[in-house]
C-alpha positions as a Markdown table, in Angstrom:
| # | Residue | x | y | z |
|---|---|---|---|---|
| 1 | Unk | -0.2 | 0.0 | -0.3 |
| 2 | Unk | 1.4 | 3.5 | -0.7 |
| 3 | Unk | 1.7 | 5.4 | 2.2 |
| 4 | Unk | -0.5 | 8.6 | 1.0 |
| 5 | Unk | -1.0 | 10.7 | 4.5 |
| 6 | Unk | -4.7 | 12.7 | 3.5 |
| 7 | Unk | -7.2 | 13.6 | 0.4 |
| 8 | Unk | -6.3 | 17.3 | 0.1 |
| 9 | Unk | -8.6 | 18.4 | -2.7 |
| 10 | Unk | -11.1 | 17.7 | -5.2 |
| 11 | Unk | -10.3 | 20.3 | -8.3 |
| 12 | Unk | -13.2 | 21.7 | -10.6 |
| 13 | Unk | -13.2 | 23.5 | -13.4 |
| 14 | Unk | -15.3 | 26.0 | -13.8 |
| 15 | Unk | -16.3 | 28.7 | -16.7 |
| 16 | Unk | -17.0 | 31.7 | -13.9 |
| 17 | Unk | -15.5 | 31.6 | -10.9 |
| 18 | Unk | -17.6 | 34.3 | -9.4 |
| 19 | Unk | -20.7 | 32.5 | -10.4 |
| 20 | Unk | -19.4 | 29.6 | -8.5 |
| 21 | Unk | -18.5 | 31.0 | -5.7 |
| 22 | Unk | -22.0 | 32.2 | -4.8 |
| 23 | Unk | -23.3 | 28.4 | -5.8 |
| 24 | Unk | -20.5 | 26.8 | -3.3 |
| 25 | Unk | -20.2 | 29.6 | -0.7 |
| 26 | Unk | -23.5 | 30.7 | -0.4 |
| 27 | Unk | -26.1 | 28.2 | -1.6 |
| 28 | Unk | -24.2 | 25.0 | -0.5 |
| 29 | Unk | -22.2 | 26.6 | 2.9 |
| 30 | Unk | -18.6 | 26.0 | 1.7 |
| 31 | Unk | -16.3 | 28.3 | 3.7 |
| 32 | Unk | -13.8 | 30.7 | 1.6 |
| 33 | Unk | -10.4 | 29.6 | 2.5 |
| 34 | Unk | -8.1 | 31.3 | 0.1 |
| 35 | Unk | -7.9 | 32.2 | -3.9 |
| 36 | Unk | -4.6 | 32.5 | -6.0 |
| 37 | Unk | -3.6 | 33.4 | -9.5 |
| 38 | Unk | -1.5 | 30.8 | -11.3 |
| 39 | Unk | 0.6 | 31.6 | -14.5 |
| 40 | Unk | 3.3 | 30.0 | -16.6 |
| 41 | Unk | 5.8 | 27.3 | -15.3 |
| 42 | Unk | 5.9 | 25.5 | -13.2 |
| 43 | Unk | 1.6 | 25.1 | -13.8 |
| 44 | Unk | 2.5 | 24.5 | -17.1 |
| 45 | Unk | 4.4 | 21.1 | -16.6 |
| 46 | Unk | 2.0 | 20.4 | -13.9 |
| 47 | Unk | -1.4 | 20.8 | -15.6 |
| 48 | Unk | 0.0 | 19.3 | -18.9 |
| 49 | Unk | -0.8 | 22.5 | -20.8 |
| 50 | Unk | 0.6 | 25.7 | -22.6 |
| 51 | Unk | 0.5 | 29.5 | -21.4 |
| 52 | Unk | -1.4 | 28.9 | -18.2 |
| 53 | Unk | -3.2 | 31.8 | -16.8 |
| 54 | Unk | -5.5 | 31.1 | -13.8 |
| 55 | Unk | -7.4 | 31.7 | -10.9 |
| 56 | Unk | -7.7 | 29.0 | -7.7 |
| 57 | Unk | -10.4 | 29.3 | -5.0 |
| 58 | Unk | -10.0 | 27.3 | -2.3 |
| 59 | Unk | -13.2 | 26.2 | -0.6 |
| 60 | Unk | -14.0 | 24.2 | 2.9 |
| 61 | Unk | -16.5 | 22.1 | 4.7 |
| 62 | Unk | -16.9 | 19.0 | 6.2 |
| 63 | Unk | -13.1 | 18.5 | 6.3 |
| 64 | Unk | -13.1 | 18.4 | 2.4 |
| 65 | Unk | -11.6 | 21.0 | 0.1 |
| 66 | Unk | -13.1 | 22.3 | -3.3 |
| 67 | Unk | -10.4 | 23.5 | -5.5 |
| 68 | Unk | -12.2 | 26.1 | -8.3 |
| 69 | Unk | -10.2 | 26.8 | -11.0 |
| 70 | Unk | -10.9 | 29.4 | -13.6 |
| 71 | Unk | -8.5 | 29.4 | -16.6 |
| 72 | Unk | -8.0 | 32.3 | -18.9 |
| 73 | Unk | -5.8 | 30.5 | -20.9 |
| 74 | Unk | -5.8 | 28.3 | -22.4 |
| 75 | Unk | -9.6 | 28.6 | -23.7 |
| 76 | Unk | -11.7 | 25.4 | -22.4 |
| 77 | Unk | -13.1 | 23.1 | -24.7 |
| 78 | Unk | -16.7 | 23.2 | -25.5 |
| 79 | Unk | -18.8 | 22.0 | -22.4 |
| 80 | Unk | -21.0 | 18.6 | -23.0 |
| 81 | Unk | -22.9 | 16.8 | -20.8 |
| 82 | Unk | -21.8 | 13.2 | -19.1 |
| 83 | Unk | -23.4 | 10.8 | -18.5 |
| 84 | Unk | -22.9 | 8.7 | -15.1 |
| 85 | Unk | -21.8 | 5.8 | -16.1 |
| 86 | Unk | -18.6 | 7.3 | -17.8 |
| 87 | Unk | -15.2 | 6.8 | -16.1 |
| 88 | Unk | -14.0 | 9.6 | -14.1 |
| 89 | Unk | -15.7 | 11.9 | -10.9 |
| 90 | Unk | -19.4 | 11.5 | -11.5 |
| 91 | Unk | -20.6 | 13.8 | -9.3 |
| 92 | Unk | -20.5 | 15.3 | -5.5 |
| 93 | Unk | -22.8 | 14.0 | -3.0 |
| 94 | Unk | -24.5 | 16.0 | 0.3 |
| 95 | Unk | -26.7 | 14.7 | 2.9 |
| 96 | Unk | -29.5 | 17.2 | 3.8 |
| 97 | Unk | -32.1 | 17.5 | 6.5 |
| 98 | Unk | -35.3 | 18.4 | 4.6 |
| 99 | Unk | -35.0 | 17.8 | 0.4 |
| 100 | Unk | -38.1 | 19.5 | -0.4 |
| 101 | Unk | -36.7 | 23.2 | 1.5 |
| 102 | Unk | -33.3 | 21.9 | 0.2 |
| 103 | Unk | -34.6 | 21.8 | -3.6 |
| 104 | Unk | -36.5 | 24.8 | -2.9 |
| 105 | Unk | -33.9 | 26.9 | -1.7 |
| 106 | Unk | -31.7 | 25.6 | -5.0 |
| 107 | Unk | -35.1 | 26.8 | -7.5 |
| 108 | Unk | -34.7 | 30.0 | -5.6 |
| 109 | Unk | -31.1 | 30.4 | -6.4 |
| 110 | Unk | -31.8 | 30.4 | -9.7 |
| 111 | Unk | -29.7 | 26.7 | -10.1 |
| 112 | Unk | -31.4 | 23.4 | -12.0 |
| 113 | Unk | -33.3 | 20.9 | -10.1 |
| 114 | Unk | -32.9 | 17.8 | -12.2 |
| 115 | Unk | -36.7 | 16.9 | -11.2 |
| 116 | Unk | -36.9 | 13.9 | -13.2 |
| 117 | Unk | -34.2 | 12.3 | -10.5 |
| 118 | Unk | -36.1 | 13.0 | -7.4 |
| 119 | Unk | -36.8 | 9.3 | -5.8 |
| 120 | Unk | -38.9 | 8.9 | -2.4 |
| 121 | Unk | -38.6 | 5.9 | -0.1 |
| 122 | Unk | -42.0 | 6.7 | 2.2 |
| 123 | Unk | -41.2 | 3.8 | 4.6 |
| 124 | Unk | -37.9 | 4.9 | 5.5 |
| 125 | Unk | -38.0 | 8.5 | 5.3 |
| 126 | Unk | -35.4 | 9.2 | 2.5 |
| 127 | Unk | -35.4 | 10.9 | -0.3 |
| 128 | Unk | -32.8 | 11.8 | -3.1 |
| 129 | Unk | -32.5 | 14.1 | -6.1 |
| 130 | Unk | -29.5 | 15.6 | -8.4 |
| 131 | Unk | -29.1 | 19.3 | -8.7 |
| 132 | Unk | -26.4 | 20.8 | -11.0 |
| 133 | Unk | -23.9 | 23.5 | -10.0 |
| 134 | Unk | -23.6 | 26.5 | -12.4 |
| 135 | Unk | -21.1 | 24.2 | -15.0 |
| 136 | Unk | -23.8 | 21.2 | -14.9 |
| 137 | Unk | -21.1 | 19.4 | -12.4 |
| 138 | Unk | -24.1 | 16.6 | -10.7 |
| 139 | Unk | -24.6 | 17.5 | -7.3 |
| 140 | Unk | -26.7 | 14.7 | -5.2 |
| 141 | Unk | -28.6 | 15.7 | -2.5 |
| 142 | Unk | -30.0 | 13.3 | -0.3 |
| 143 | Unk | -32.2 | 12.4 | 2.8 |
| 144 | Unk | -31.4 | 10.0 | 4.8 |
| 145 | Unk | -33.6 | 8.6 | 7.8 |
| 146 | Unk | -31.2 | 10.5 | 10.1 |
| 147 | Unk | -32.0 | 13.2 | 8.1 |
| 148 | Unk | -35.5 | 13.1 | 7.8 |
| 149 | Unk | -37.8 | 15.9 | 8.9 |
| 150 | Unk | -39.8 | 14.9 | 11.5 |
| 151 | Unk | -43.6 | 14.7 | 11.8 |
| 152 | Unk | -45.3 | 17.3 | 13.3 |
């Protein structure tokens, strides 16, 4: 086994850093840690790109750090929708106390709820649904038995 010390972060490339900050920080409750600007070497070599210029924002929640990357250079390829069975990162998942209230907040913020993915398990009080971040990254919201709202 390789002696890894710990997971440091998950990186997401975004098209609009300010909008993504509003989504992850203001809507999902991540805390801003720092922002940096990166240009040229050694980033070109590390990232396998040429003439790199980017801004990165680091956000933290529940011991997880997200690195939001906004590339000024080189230009990104056109976006495409990925399905969940494609290889690679598929989604981020968060447990919520009240799925309906959470979905209403996502809608009120102008973000996309994938209503066709909504499932409910009445016997257990569990429910789940996908939403997307501003760039289409899938976010799974799960209301589990522990997080189910209590009946009045």
